[in-house]
N, C-alpha and C positions, 0 to 999 in steps of 0.2 A: 547416369541417373543418380538420384540421391539415395541415401541409405534406407533400405526397406526394413521395417521393424516386424518381428514375429509377434503378433498380439498375444498369443497364448503363452509364449515364453516370458514376455515382459509382465503379463498379468500374474503369472506364477511368482515371479520375483517380487512383485509388489505385495502379493498376499503374504509371502514369507516375511518381507520387511515389516509389514503392519503387525504381524503376530509377535515379532521380536522387539518392536520399537519400545514398548513399555519397559522392557528389561535392559535397554541399551545402557542405562546409567549404572547398572550393577557393575562394579569394578572400576568405573571412571573416578578419577581422583581430583580432576581440576577442570575449571571452565576455560574455554579458549575463545578467541575473538569470533570464531565461526558460530558460536552459540548465540551471538547477538546480531547475526547477519540477516535473519528472517528466512533462511533456507532450511535445508534438511536438518542441520545440527540444532537449529532453533526448535524445530518440531520435536526432535528427540528430547530436548530439554523440557519442553512444555508437556509432552505426552508421557514422558518417562519419569518425571519428577514433580514438576510444579502442578500440572493439571490434576493428577490423582489426589494430591494433598488437599486441594480446595474444591474438588468436584461437586458441582451442583448443576441443575438444569440451565440456569442462566449463563454460567461460565462454559459449560461443555459445548455450546454451539460454536465457540471460538470465532464469532463475528467481530466486526470492528467496534461495536458497542453492545452493551447488555441492554435489552429492552425490558423494562420493568412495568408490569401492570399496576395501575393505581385505581382508587374508587372512581365511580362515574365514567368508567371506560377510558380514562386518561392513561396514556402510556408514555413513560419517561425513558429516554436513551441516556446511558451513562458510560463514559469512556475515560481512559487515562493513558498517558504516554510520557516518555522521558526522552530528552534530547541531549546528545553528546557529540554533535557534529564537529568535525575538525577539518579545516579551520573554522573559527567562529563566524568570520565574515567571508562571503564568497560572492561571485558575480550573480546579481539578482536577488540577494537577500542576506540574512544572517540568522543566527540561532534563535533570536527573539521572534522575528516574523515567521520563521519556520515552525516554531512551537505553537503559535496561534493557528496558523493555517492547517497544520497537521491534525490538531485536536478538533477543529471545526469540521474538517473533511471526514474524520471518522464518524462524527455525528450525522453529517449530511448524507453519506452513503448508507447510513442506517435508516434513512427516511425521516430524519428529525430536523426541526428548526432549532439552531443553537440558542440557548437561553442564557447561560452563564459559564464562565471558566474560572479555574483556580490557577495559581502560579507558585511553584516552589523553586527556590534558588539554593543551590549548594555552591558556595563561593570558596575559592582557595585564597588563603592569606597572601596578600601582595597583589591581588588581581587589580588591574587598572580601573579606577573609578570612571575615567573617560570612556573606556570600552563598555563598562557596565551601564552607564547612562545611555549610550547609543543603542544597546540591546534592549533596555527597558523602554526607551522611546519608540523603537521599532515595534515592540509588542503592543504598546498602547495604540500606536497608529493603526496597526493591522486590526486590532479589536474594534476600534472606532469605525473603520471603514466597513466592517462586517455588521456592526451594530450589536455586538455581544460584549457585555462588561466582564472584566476580571474582578470578581467579587470577594475572593479570599486567597490566602497564600501563606507562605512560610519562607524564612531565610535562615540558613545555617552557614557557618564558616568553618572550614577545616584547616589544619596547619599547612604551612608552605611545604610543597612536595608531596602532600597527601591527596591532591586533586589535580585537575588540569584546567585551571582558570575558572570555569563555570559549567555546571550542569543545570538543566532546567527540567522540572517535572510539571506537567499540566494535567488537569482533569476537566471534563466538560459535561454539562447536562443539556438536554434538549427535549422538546416536545415532539413526539412522533406524529407526523401528519398522515402517513400511509395507514389506512384503516385495515389493510390486508397484511398478511404475513409476507415479509421479505427476508431473504437470507440464502445461504448456500443450499440449504435443504429444499428451497422452493424452486430451484432451477430444474427445468424439464427438457427432455429430448425435443429437438426442434427449435429451441430458443436460439436467437441470433446473439452473437457476441459483438458489442459495439465498443470501440475505443475512442475516447474524446480528442485524441490528437497525438502528436509525435512523442516518441519515448526516448529516454536516456539523457535528457538535457540536464537534470539535476545531478545525476551521478557523474557525468563528464565535467560539469562546471566545478563541482567540489574537488574532483581529482586534479584538475588543472590548477586550481587555487592551492591545493595542498602541496603539489610538487613544484609549484612555481614555473610551470611550463609556459612557453611562449608559442602560441599558434597564430596563424594568420587570421583565422576565423574567430569571431567573438561568440562565445557560448555562455549563456546565462541559465541559472536554475529556473525551472518552471513553477517554483513555489507560488501557489495561488489558492484562494478559498473557493471551494466547489459548492457552497450552499445554494447559490442561485441556480446553477446548472442542474443540481439534483432536484431542486424544488420544481423546476420546469418539467422535468421528466415525470415526476410524480403527478403533477396536475395534468400533464398532456396525455399520458398513456394509461394512467391508473393501474389497475391490478394486472395488466399485461407486463408490467415491470416486476420481474421476479427477484432480482438481486442487483446491488451495486457494490463495487469495491474500488478502493484507490490503491493502485499498484505501487506501494512504497518500497520498503526493504525487500530485496529479492526480485523486484520488478514484475513485469507482466507474466513471465514464465512461472514464477512462484505463485502468484495470485491465481492464475488459471489452474494450477495443480491443487491449490487449496479448495477452489470451487468444485473441481472434479471429485475430490475426496469427499467433500461435504454433501454433494448431490448424488453420489453413487452413479455418476454418468461419465461419459467420455466427452472430450472437447477437441474439435479439429479446427485449426486456424491456418490461414494462408499467409505464408511468408511474404509474398509480394504485396499483400494488402496492409501490412503493418508499417505505419509511417515512421521513418527515422530521418531526421534532417541530415543532408549530405555532410555537413561539418561535424556533426555528432558521430556519424558512421565512420568518417575519416579518422577522428580522434580515437574511436574504439579500436580501429585497425592498428593504429600506432601503439596504443596502450595495451593491446591484447585483451580487450573487454568485449562482452556480448551485450548489446543494447537491451535484449530481452530480459536480462537479469539485473539491470541497473535500476536504482530507485528513481521514482518519479514523485513529485510533490504537488502536481497540479493537473493530474489526469485521472479519469475514472473509467472503469469498465462497467458496462451495463449488460444484463442478460434479460432479453425482451422476447416475448412471444412472437412468432414469425409474422403474424398478421399485423402487428403494431410496429415492426422494426423500421420500416421506412418513415413512418410518422415520427418515431423517436429520433431518427437520424435528422429529420428536418428541424425538430425542436432544438436539438443540440447545436446544430449549425447556425441557428439564429442568435446564439450567444457568442461573444468574442472568445471565451475559453473553450468553446466546442466547435469553432468554425471549421476545423480540420477533422471532424469526427468521421469514422468509417466503420463499416461492418467488416470484421476481420475473420469471422468464422461462425460455427454453430455447435450446438450441444448434440451429442449422439447418445444412443441408448447404452452402448458399451464398446469395448470392455470397460467396466467400471473403473474409475479413478485414473484413467489414461488421458494424457494430453498429446495430441499429434500436431506436428508442423508439416503442412503441405509445402514442400520446398519449391523454390524458383525453378529448379531443374526438373521438376515433375515427380520427384519421389515423395516419400512420406516417412518421417522419423519421429521418434519419441522426443517430446520437449519436456525435460525434467525441470524440477525446481532448482534453485541455486545450490550448488555444492561448494563448501568452503566459504571463504570470505575474501574475495579479491579487492574489496573496497570497504574496510572497517570504518565505523563511526561516520556513516553517511547521513544520519539524521539524528 
Protein backbone atom coordinates (compact mmCIF):
# COMPACT_ATOMS: atom_id res chain seq x y z
CA UNK A 1 0.00 0.00 0.00
CA UNK A 2 1.06 3.62 -0.51
CA UNK A 3 2.17 5.86 2.30
CA UNK A 4 -0.75 6.86 4.54
CA UNK A 5 -0.74 10.44 5.80
CA UNK A 6 -1.93 11.44 9.25
CA UNK A 7 -4.08 14.50 8.39
CA UNK A 8 -3.99 15.92 11.93
CA UNK A 9 -0.21 15.79 12.16
CA UNK A 10 0.30 17.21 8.67
CA UNK A 11 -2.24 19.96 9.31
CA UNK A 12 -0.41 20.97 12.48
CA UNK A 13 2.86 21.13 10.57
CA UNK A 14 1.27 23.35 7.94
CA UNK A 15 -0.23 25.62 10.61
CA UNK A 16 3.17 26.08 12.21
CA UNK A 17 4.78 26.69 8.81
CA UNK A 18 2.23 29.37 7.95
CA UNK A 19 2.70 31.14 11.28
CA UNK A 20 6.47 31.30 10.76
CA UNK A 21 6.59 31.89 7.00
CA UNK A 22 6.53 35.66 7.25
CA UNK A 23 9.58 35.59 9.50
CA UNK A 24 11.54 33.11 7.39
CA UNK A 25 13.60 35.85 5.80
CA UNK A 26 14.85 37.16 9.12
CA UNK A 27 18.50 36.18 9.17
CA UNK A 28 18.66 35.14 5.50
CA UNK A 29 21.44 36.90 3.67
CA UNK A 30 21.25 35.76 0.05
CA UNK A 31 18.83 34.73 -2.67
CA UNK A 32 19.19 31.23 -4.10
CA UNK A 33 17.94 29.71 -7.35
CA UNK A 34 15.18 28.00 -5.35
CA UNK A 35 13.61 31.40 -4.71
CA UNK A 36 12.78 31.62 -8.42
CA UNK A 37 11.44 28.10 -8.85
CA UNK A 38 7.82 28.83 -7.97
CA UNK A 39 7.79 26.40 -5.03
CA UNK A 40 8.12 26.73 -1.28
CA UNK A 41 11.14 29.03 -1.33
CA UNK A 42 9.35 31.37 -3.76
CA UNK A 43 6.37 31.58 -1.41
CA UNK A 44 8.66 32.35 1.50
CA UNK A 45 10.25 35.14 -0.53
CA UNK A 46 6.89 36.59 -1.55
CA UNK A 47 5.09 36.21 1.78
CA UNK A 48 8.09 36.97 3.94
CA UNK A 49 9.56 39.98 2.13
CA UNK A 50 8.01 41.23 -1.11
CA UNK A 51 4.29 40.79 -0.37
CA UNK A 52 4.23 42.65 2.96
CA UNK A 53 6.11 45.59 1.44
CA UNK A 54 3.53 46.13 -1.31
CA UNK A 55 0.46 44.71 0.40
CA UNK A 56 -2.90 45.84 -0.98
CA UNK A 57 -6.20 44.06 -1.78
CA UNK A 58 -5.36 43.58 -5.47
CA UNK A 59 -1.95 42.10 -4.80
CA UNK A 60 -2.82 40.02 -1.76
CA UNK A 61 -5.00 37.59 -3.72
CA UNK A 62 -1.82 36.34 -5.48
CA UNK A 63 -3.75 35.29 -8.58
CA UNK A 64 -2.23 35.19 -12.07
CA UNK A 65 -3.41 38.71 -12.83
CA UNK A 66 -4.80 41.63 -10.85
CA UNK A 67 -8.43 42.39 -11.72
CA UNK A 68 -9.06 46.12 -11.52
CA UNK A 69 -12.56 47.63 -11.50
CA UNK A 70 -13.16 50.56 -13.83
CA UNK A 71 -16.16 52.87 -14.44
CA UNK A 72 -19.29 51.49 -16.16
CA UNK A 73 -18.63 48.08 -14.62
CA UNK A 74 -15.62 47.38 -16.84
CA UNK A 75 -12.93 45.19 -15.30
CA UNK A 76 -9.33 45.13 -16.45
CA UNK A 77 -6.88 42.27 -15.89
CA UNK A 78 -3.22 43.27 -15.56
CA UNK A 79 -0.25 40.91 -15.35
CA UNK A 80 3.53 40.92 -15.73
CA UNK A 81 6.19 38.25 -16.07
CA UNK A 82 9.91 37.87 -16.76
CA UNK A 83 11.60 35.16 -18.82
CA UNK A 84 15.10 33.80 -18.24
CA UNK A 85 14.76 30.33 -19.75
CA UNK A 86 17.97 28.49 -20.61
CA UNK A 87 18.62 27.51 -23.35
CA UNK A 88 16.99 30.32 -25.30
CA UNK A 89 15.89 27.92 -28.05
CA UNK A 90 14.35 24.54 -27.21
CA UNK A 91 12.22 21.94 -29.04
CA UNK A 92 8.81 23.50 -29.65
CA UNK A 93 9.68 27.14 -29.05
CA UNK A 94 12.06 29.79 -27.77
CA UNK A 95 12.17 32.52 -25.16
CA UNK A 96 10.24 34.90 -27.46
CA UNK A 97 7.19 32.75 -28.18
CA UNK A 98 7.23 31.58 -24.55
CA UNK A 99 7.06 35.17 -23.30
CA UNK A 100 3.99 35.94 -25.39
CA UNK A 101 2.20 32.69 -24.58
CA UNK A 102 2.95 32.90 -20.86
CA UNK A 103 1.63 36.44 -20.50
CA UNK A 104 -1.49 35.77 -22.57
CA UNK A 105 -2.17 32.65 -20.52
CA UNK A 106 -2.03 34.56 -17.24
CA UNK A 107 -4.70 36.87 -18.64
CA UNK A 108 -6.75 34.00 -20.06
CA UNK A 109 -6.97 32.00 -16.83
CA UNK A 110 -8.03 35.21 -15.08
CA UNK A 111 -11.10 35.29 -17.34
CA UNK A 112 -9.83 38.04 -19.63
CA UNK A 113 -9.52 38.61 -23.36
CA UNK A 114 -5.96 39.85 -24.03
CA UNK A 115 -5.91 43.40 -25.41
CA UNK A 116 -2.26 44.48 -25.47
CA UNK A 117 1.23 43.44 -24.38
CA UNK A 118 4.49 45.18 -23.58
CA UNK A 119 7.98 43.81 -24.17
CA UNK A 120 11.15 44.79 -22.33
CA UNK A 121 14.54 43.42 -23.41
CA UNK A 122 17.69 43.28 -21.30
CA UNK A 123 20.50 42.42 -23.70
CA UNK A 124 24.08 41.50 -22.93
CA UNK A 125 26.82 43.20 -24.89
CA UNK A 126 27.97 40.84 -27.65
CA UNK A 127 24.65 39.00 -27.97
CA UNK A 128 24.08 37.62 -31.47
CA UNK A 129 21.92 39.84 -33.67
CA UNK A 130 20.87 36.73 -35.60
CA UNK A 131 19.53 35.15 -32.43
CA UNK A 132 17.85 38.39 -31.39
CA UNK A 133 16.11 38.65 -34.75
CA UNK A 134 14.83 35.06 -34.45
CA UNK A 135 13.50 35.72 -30.95
CA UNK A 136 11.79 38.99 -31.90
CA UNK A 137 10.24 37.40 -34.99
CA UNK A 138 8.94 34.51 -32.90
CA UNK A 139 7.34 36.99 -30.48
CA UNK A 140 5.78 38.92 -33.33
CA UNK A 141 4.40 35.77 -34.97
CA UNK A 142 2.95 34.48 -31.70
CA UNK A 143 1.29 37.83 -31.00
CA UNK A 144 -0.19 38.02 -34.52
CA UNK A 145 -1.63 34.50 -34.28
CA UNK A 146 -3.32 35.39 -31.00
CA UNK A 147 -4.47 38.78 -32.26
CA UNK A 148 -2.88 40.80 -29.47
CA UNK A 149 -0.47 43.65 -30.35
CA UNK A 150 2.79 44.46 -28.58
CA UNK A 151 2.19 48.18 -28.07
CA UNK A 152 5.07 49.40 -25.91
CA UNK A 153 8.42 48.28 -24.61
CA UNK A 154 11.97 49.06 -23.59
CA UNK A 155 15.51 47.92 -24.40
CA UNK A 156 18.57 48.02 -22.15
CA UNK A 157 22.08 46.68 -22.74
CA UNK A 158 24.40 45.54 -19.94
CA UNK A 159 28.18 44.99 -20.24
CA UNK A 160 29.53 41.65 -21.40
CA UNK A 161 29.62 39.21 -18.51
CA UNK A 162 26.90 41.06 -16.60
CA UNK A 163 23.96 39.22 -18.18
CA UNK A 164 23.27 35.94 -19.94
CA UNK A 165 22.46 36.88 -23.50
CA UNK A 166 18.89 38.10 -23.15
CA UNK A 167 16.16 38.41 -20.54
CA UNK A 168 12.63 39.43 -21.49
CA UNK A 169 9.98 41.10 -19.35
CA UNK A 170 6.39 41.31 -20.54
CA UNK A 171 3.21 42.83 -19.22
CA UNK A 172 -0.31 42.32 -20.47
CA UNK A 173 -3.73 43.88 -20.11
CA UNK A 174 -7.07 42.33 -20.95
CA UNK A 175 -10.79 42.90 -20.57
CA UNK A 176 -12.38 40.51 -18.08
CA UNK A 177 -15.32 38.71 -19.70
CA UNK A 178 -16.46 36.74 -16.67
CA UNK A 179 -19.02 38.88 -14.83
CA UNK A 180 -18.74 36.71 -11.71
CA UNK A 181 -15.81 36.44 -9.32
CA UNK A 182 -13.16 33.86 -10.24
CA UNK A 183 -10.11 32.98 -8.23
CA UNK A 184 -8.61 30.70 -5.62
CA UNK A 185 -10.98 32.00 -2.95
CA UNK A 186 -14.00 31.10 -5.14
CA UNK A 187 -13.15 27.37 -5.15
CA UNK A 188 -15.68 25.32 -3.15
CA UNK A 189 -15.90 21.80 -1.70
CA UNK A 190 -17.28 19.45 -4.33
CA UNK A 191 -15.67 21.26 -7.25
CA UNK A 192 -14.15 18.97 -9.83
CA UNK A 193 -10.53 19.51 -10.86
CA UNK A 194 -10.03 19.33 -14.63
CA UNK A 195 -6.62 19.18 -16.34
CA UNK A 196 -6.49 20.05 -20.04
CA UNK A 197 -3.84 17.50 -21.05
CA UNK A 198 -0.56 15.73 -20.39
CA UNK A 199 1.99 17.29 -18.06
CA UNK A 200 5.77 17.70 -17.94
CA UNK A 201 6.43 18.24 -21.65
CA UNK A 202 7.94 21.72 -21.30
CA UNK A 203 10.16 20.89 -18.35
CA UNK A 204 11.57 17.77 -19.96
CA UNK A 205 12.06 19.46 -23.36
CA UNK A 206 14.07 22.27 -21.77
CA UNK A 207 16.12 19.87 -19.65
CA UNK A 208 17.00 17.72 -22.67
CA UNK A 209 18.01 20.78 -24.70
CA UNK A 210 20.05 22.20 -21.82
CA UNK A 211 21.96 19.01 -21.16
CA UNK A 212 22.34 18.04 -24.82
CA UNK A 213 20.81 14.65 -24.11
CA UNK A 214 20.00 12.23 -26.91
CA UNK A 215 16.83 10.24 -26.37
CA UNK A 216 15.03 8.04 -28.85
CA UNK A 217 11.72 9.82 -28.26
CA UNK A 218 11.24 13.38 -29.49
CA UNK A 219 9.81 15.62 -26.75
CA UNK A 220 8.70 19.18 -27.47
CA UNK A 221 7.56 21.97 -25.19
CA UNK A 222 3.80 22.39 -24.95
CA UNK A 223 4.08 26.19 -25.08
CA UNK A 224 0.73 27.39 -26.49
CA UNK A 225 -1.77 30.23 -25.97
CA UNK A 226 -4.77 29.23 -23.85
CA UNK A 227 -7.05 32.21 -24.56
CA UNK A 228 -9.46 30.30 -26.83
CA UNK A 229 -9.68 27.35 -24.45
CA UNK A 230 -10.39 29.61 -21.48
CA UNK A 231 -12.96 31.65 -23.40
CA UNK A 232 -14.88 28.51 -24.39
CA UNK A 233 -15.11 27.46 -20.74
CA UNK A 234 -16.32 30.89 -19.66
CA UNK A 235 -19.01 30.93 -22.37
CA UNK A 236 -19.95 27.30 -21.88
CA UNK A 237 -20.35 26.83 -18.13
CA UNK A 238 -20.62 30.40 -16.85
CA UNK A 239 -20.49 30.96 -13.10
CA UNK A 240 -20.01 27.22 -12.49
CA UNK A 241 -16.40 27.92 -13.44
CA UNK A 242 -14.83 29.02 -10.15
CA UNK A 243 -11.13 29.20 -10.96
CA UNK A 244 -8.58 28.59 -13.70
CA UNK A 245 -4.82 28.30 -13.32
CA UNK A 246 -1.93 27.52 -15.66
CA UNK A 247 0.50 25.18 -13.88
CA UNK A 248 3.82 26.73 -14.92
CA UNK A 249 6.74 26.93 -12.44
CA UNK A 250 6.36 24.25 -9.80
CA UNK A 251 3.95 22.31 -11.99
CA UNK A 252 0.59 20.81 -11.13
CA UNK A 253 1.60 19.94 -7.56
CA UNK A 254 2.51 23.52 -6.66
CA UNK A 255 -0.52 25.00 -8.39
CA UNK A 256 -2.90 22.66 -6.54
CA UNK A 257 -1.27 23.66 -3.26
CA UNK A 258 -1.68 27.34 -4.11
CA UNK A 259 -5.39 26.80 -4.74
CA UNK A 260 -5.81 24.75 -1.56
CA UNK A 261 -4.23 27.54 0.46
CA UNK A 262 -6.24 30.29 -1.22
CA UNK A 263 -9.56 28.43 -0.85
CA UNK A 264 -9.03 27.07 2.69
CA UNK A 265 -10.06 23.67 1.32
CA UNK A 266 -8.40 20.35 0.64
CA UNK A 267 -7.87 18.83 -2.80
CA UNK A 268 -7.70 15.12 -3.59
CA UNK A 269 -6.41 13.95 -6.99
CA UNK A 270 -6.04 10.50 -8.52
CA UNK A 271 -2.53 9.56 -9.61
CA UNK A 272 -3.90 7.18 -12.26
CA UNK A 273 -5.99 9.96 -13.83
CA UNK A 274 -3.12 12.41 -14.38
CA UNK A 275 -1.93 12.12 -18.00
CA UNK A 276 1.82 11.87 -18.58
CA UNK A 277 3.16 10.88 -21.99
CA UNK A 278 5.20 7.62 -21.81
CA UNK A 279 8.28 9.30 -23.26
CA UNK A 280 8.05 12.13 -20.73
CA UNK A 281 7.58 9.68 -17.89
CA UNK A 282 10.57 7.68 -19.12
CA UNK A 283 12.75 10.78 -19.34
CA UNK A 284 11.69 11.81 -15.83
CA UNK A 285 12.75 8.41 -14.50
CA UNK A 286 16.16 8.75 -16.16
CA UNK A 287 16.63 12.35 -14.95
CA UNK A 288 15.19 11.82 -11.48
CA UNK A 289 12.35 14.32 -11.98
CA UNK A 290 8.69 14.27 -10.94
CA UNK A 291 6.26 15.25 -13.74
CA UNK A 292 3.90 16.72 -11.13
CA UNK A 293 6.44 19.42 -10.22
CA UNK A 294 7.61 20.22 -13.76
CA UNK A 295 6.55 23.40 -15.54
CA UNK A 296 3.90 23.34 -18.24
CA UNK A 297 3.35 26.18 -20.70
CA UNK A 298 0.22 25.09 -22.55
CA UNK A 299 -2.04 23.45 -19.98
CA UNK A 300 -4.72 24.74 -17.64
CA UNK A 301 -6.41 23.53 -14.48
CA UNK A 302 -10.09 24.36 -14.09
CA UNK A 303 -12.13 24.13 -10.88
CA UNK A 304 -15.75 23.60 -11.83
CA UNK A 305 -18.96 22.98 -9.87
CA UNK A 306 -19.81 19.24 -9.98
CA UNK A 307 -23.05 19.69 -11.95
CA UNK A 308 -21.12 21.39 -14.78
CA UNK A 309 -17.98 19.23 -14.80
CA UNK A 310 -18.96 16.88 -17.62
CA UNK A 311 -20.10 19.77 -19.79
CA UNK A 312 -16.81 21.58 -19.14
CA UNK A 313 -14.94 18.43 -20.10
CA UNK A 314 -16.83 18.16 -23.40
CA UNK A 315 -16.13 21.81 -24.20
CA UNK A 316 -12.42 21.46 -23.56
CA UNK A 317 -12.16 18.27 -25.62
CA UNK A 318 -13.67 20.02 -28.64
CA UNK A 319 -10.56 22.23 -28.91
CA UNK A 320 -7.21 20.77 -30.08
CA UNK A 321 -5.40 22.09 -27.00
CA UNK A 322 -7.93 20.40 -24.71
CA UNK A 323 -8.50 17.14 -26.58
CA UNK A 324 -6.93 15.10 -23.77
CA UNK A 325 -8.72 16.87 -20.90
CA UNK A 326 -9.57 14.74 -17.87
CA UNK A 327 -11.09 15.11 -14.42
CA UNK A 328 -8.24 14.35 -12.03
CA UNK A 329 -9.88 14.95 -8.64
CA UNK A 330 -12.14 17.06 -6.48
CA UNK A 331 -12.12 19.70 -3.78
CA UNK A 332 -12.89 18.61 -0.21
CA UNK A 333 -13.86 20.55 2.90
CA UNK A 334 -10.70 19.74 4.77
CA UNK A 335 -8.25 19.56 6.28
CA UNK A 336 -7.71 23.07 4.94
CA UNK A 337 -4.69 23.73 2.74
CA UNK A 338 -4.02 20.02 2.12
CA UNK A 339 -3.47 18.31 -1.23
CA UNK A 340 -3.69 14.52 -1.36
CA UNK A 341 -2.62 12.12 -4.08
CA UNK A 342 -4.63 8.92 -4.26
CA UNK A 343 -1.88 6.60 -5.44
CA UNK A 344 -2.03 3.84 -8.03
CA UNK A 345 -1.31 1.35 -5.23
CA UNK A 346 -4.45 2.38 -3.36
CA UNK A 347 -2.85 4.56 -0.71
CA UNK A 348 -3.15 8.24 -0.03
CA UNK A 349 -0.21 10.58 0.47
CA UNK A 350 0.35 14.28 0.82
CA UNK A 351 1.24 16.01 -2.44
CA UNK A 352 3.43 18.96 -1.51
CA UNK A 353 4.52 21.88 -3.64
CA UNK A 354 7.95 21.93 -5.24
CA UNK A 355 10.82 21.96 -2.75
CA UNK A 356 14.17 23.23 -3.97
CA UNK A 357 14.88 23.82 -7.64
CA UNK A 358 15.69 20.71 -9.66
CA UNK A 359 15.35 22.66 -12.92
CA UNK A 360 16.25 26.38 -12.63
CA UNK A 361 15.44 28.91 -15.35
CA UNK A 362 12.61 26.88 -16.84
CA UNK A 363 10.68 29.89 -18.15
